[in-house]
C-alpha positions in Angstrom: 23.1 -79.8 -35.4 24.7 -77.2 -33.0 22.7 -76.6 -29.8 22.9 -72.8 -30.1 21.5 -72.9 -33.6 18.7 -75.2 -32.5 17.9 -72.9 -29.6 17.8 -69.9 -31.8 15.9 -71.8 -34.4 14.5 -74.6 -32.3 17.5 -72.4 -28.2 18.3 -66.3 -23.7 3.2 -64.8 -16.4 -2.0 -62.2 -12.1 -4.9 -62.2 -14.3 -5.4 -62.6 -18.0 -5.8 -59.2 -19.6 -4.8 -60.1 -23.1 -7.5 -59.2 -25.6 -8.6 -61.5 -28.4 -7.0 -59.3 -31.0 -3.6 -59.4 -29.4 -3.0 -63.1 -29.4 -3.3 -65.9 -31.8 -5.2 -69.1 -30.8 -2.7 -70.9 -33.0 0.3 -69.6 -31.1 1.0 -71.3 -27.8 4.0 -71.9 -25.4 4.8 -74.2 -22.5 7.5 -73.6 -20.0 9.9 -75.8 -17.8 12.3 -74.8 -15.0 14.0 -78.2 -14.6 16.7 -78.3 -11.8 15.4 -75.1 -10.2 17.0 -74.3 -6.8 14.7 -74.6 -3.8 14.4 -70.8 -3.4 13.8 -70.2 -7.1 10.5 -68.4 -8.1 7.6 -70.7 -8.8 5.6 -68.3 -11.1 6.4 -65.5 -13.5 4.5 -62.7 -15.2 5.1 -62.4 -18.9 4.6 -59.0 -20.6 4.1 -58.4 -24.3 4.0 -54.7 -23.7 3.8 -52.3 -20.7 0.3 -53.2 -19.6 -0.6 -56.7 -20.9 0.5 -59.7 -18.8 -0.3 -63.2 -17.8 0.9 -65.4 -15.0 2.3 -68.9 -15.6 3.8 -71.6 -13.4 7.5 -72.3 -13.6 7.0 -76.0 -13.6 9.8 -78.1 -12.2 9.5 -81.5 -13.8 7.0 -81.3 -16.7 6.2 -78.6 -19.2 3.4 -76.3 -18.0 0.0 -76.0 -19.5 -0.1 -74.1 -22.8 -0.5 -70.3 -22.7 -1.1 -67.9 -25.6 1.6 -65.8 -27.1 1.1 -62.8 -29.4 1.0 -63.1 -33.2 3.9 -61.9 -35.3 7.5 -61.4 -34.1 6.9 -61.3 -30.4 9.1 -60.1 -27.5 8.1 -61.5 -24.2 9.5 -59.9 -21.0 9.4 -61.9 -17.7 9.0 -60.4 -14.2 8.7 -62.0 -10.7 5.5 -59.9 -9.9 2.8 -58.0 -11.7 3.6 -54.3 -12.3 1.7 -51.6 -10.5 -0.3 -49.1 -12.6 2.5 -46.5 -12.8 5.4 -48.9 -13.3 7.1 -49.8 -16.5 8.8 -53.0 -17.5 12.5 -52.7 -16.6 15.0 -52.9 -19.5 16.9 -55.5 -17.5 13.9 -57.9 -17.4 14.7 -61.3 -18.9 13.3 -61.4 -22.4 12.6 -63.8 -25.2 12.2 -63.2 -28.9 9.9 -65.5 -30.7 9.8 -65.4 -34.5 6.4 -65.1 -36.2 6.8 -68.5 -37.9 6.9 -70.4 -34.7 3.4 -71.8 -33.9 4.3 -73.9 -30.9 7.1 -72.9 -28.5 8.9 -74.6 -25.6 10.6 -72.3 -23.1 13.5 -73.6 -21.0 14.3 -71.7 -17.8 17.6 -71.7 -16.0 19.1 -69.8 -13.1 20.9 -66.5 -13.8 22.1 -64.9 -10.6 23.6 -62.0 -12.6 20.1 -60.7 -13.4 19.0 -58.7 -10.3 15.6 -57.9 -11.8 14.7 -61.6 -12.1 17.4 -64.3 -11.7 16.4 -66.5 -14.7 17.7 -67.1 -18.2 15.3 -68.0 -21.0 15.7 -70.2 -24.1 13.1 -71.0 -26.7 12.7 -74.1 -28.9 10.6 -74.2 -32.0 8.2 -77.0 -31.4 6.0 -76.3 -34.4 4.5 -79.5 -35.9 6.7 -79.4 -39.0 9.9 -79.0 -36.9 9.4 -81.2 -33.8 6.3 -83.3 -34.1 4.3 -86.1 -32.5 6.2 -89.3 -31.8 9.6 -87.6 -31.8 12.2 -87.2 -29.0 14.4 -84.2 -29.0 17.7 -84.8 -27.1 19.7 -81.9 -25.6 23.2 -82.6 -24.5 24.4 -80.0 -21.9 27.4 -82.2 -20.9 31.0 -82.5 -22.1 30.6 -86.2 -23.0 29.3 -87.9 -26.1 26.3 -90.2 -25.7 25.6 -93.1 -28.0 23.6 -96.3 -28.1 20.1 -97.5 -28.9 16.8 -95.7 -28.2 14.3 -98.5 -29.0 14.9 -99.4 -32.6 16.9 -96.2 -33.4 20.6 -95.4 -33.0 21.5 -92.3 -31.1 24.8 -90.4 -31.5 24.8 -87.2 -29.5 28.0 -85.2 -29.3 28.7 -82.7 -26.5 26.6 -79.5 -26.5 24.5 -80.6 -29.5 21.0 -81.9 -30.1 19.5 -84.9 -31.9 16.0 -85.7 -33.0 14.7 -89.3 -33.1 11.4 -90.1 -34.7 9.3 -93.1 -33.5 11.8 -95.1 -31.5 9.3 -98.0 -32.0 6.7 -98.4 -34.6 3.7 -98.4 -32.3 2.6 -97.4 -28.8 4.3 -99.3 -26.0 7.5 -99.8 -23.8 11.0 -100.0 -25.2 14.5 -100.3 -24.0 17.0 -97.4 -23.9 20.6 -98.4 -23.7 23.1 -95.6 -23.7 26.8 -95.2 -22.9 29.0 -92.1 -22.6 32.5 -91.4 -23.9 34.7 -88.4 -23.2 37.6 -88.5 -25.6 38.8 -92.1 -26.3 37.3 -95.5 -26.1 39.0 -96.1 -22.8 36.7 -93.5 -21.2 33.5 -95.4 -22.3 31.1 -95.7 -19.4 27.7 -97.2 -18.8 25.1 -94.3 -18.7 21.6 -95.6 -18.9 19.7 -98.9 -19.1 16.0 -98.0 -18.7 12.6 -98.7 -20.1 10.8 -95.8 -21.6 7.2 -95.5 -23.0 6.3 -94.4 -26.5 3.0 -92.7 -27.2 2.8 -91.7 -30.9 0.6 -88.6 -30.1 3.2 -87.1 -27.6 6.4 -85.2 -28.1 9.3 -86.0 -25.7 12.3 -83.9 -24.6 15.3 -85.6 -23.0 18.2 -83.7 -21.3 21.7 -85.0 -20.8 23.0 -83.1 -17.8 26.5 -83.0 -16.3 27.1 -84.5 -12.9 29.9 -84.2 -10.4 32.5 -86.9 -10.2 32.5 -89.9 -10.0 29.4 -89.7 -12.3 29.7 -88.0 -15.6 26.1 -87.2 -16.6 22.4 -88.1 -16.1 19.4 -88.2 -18.4 16.0 -86.7 -17.7 13.1 -87.2 -20.1 9.6 -85.7 -20.0 6.6 -86.1 -22.3 4.6 -83.2 -23.8 1.0 -84.1 -24.1 -1.8 -82.4 -26.1 0.4 -79.8 -27.6 
């Protein structure tokens, strides 16, 4: 599964003023800015039009609390501050298109210094129950190495810049062992990557990122649960 396809299908906010008719209680999103620089913004205002906004935290290590998103094909525009009465949303504001079929959305934030309006880039993942459900782990490989090994009782083969979905690494709630290695091109480049105990909660979703690291390391893995989503 190509990571760009998953992001398009599955991967570029002060005061509530959204009326009940403009949002769907069944449409929610959560947001994460993992790896944010120290000077990066900690909150953002998301606009669904020129006047309707809400503020959300750009959470660093876990996905934020859920916030409502509009029904239908939605275009959300992000700004670092709330607009004044006579201001319009700039065309250069980072924006995100969310298809009407997506009921639950995860938003990943990364730095984009080329955007002078708001230096962030946005990517959306379809986390609807029939796409990415409870008890599953969604792996994103942002590195140039392949990752393989065992995640509990399940095998993982994760090529560079792709994703993989694992359902129920163990059959019930509890701890399990994750043993993963990396390889760049040939077997001679095989390296130990991770030996760690993770916890499985069948009611949670989990997202795991494989991130590149400067030499002599090749990559690191960060995993976070998504509760009550």
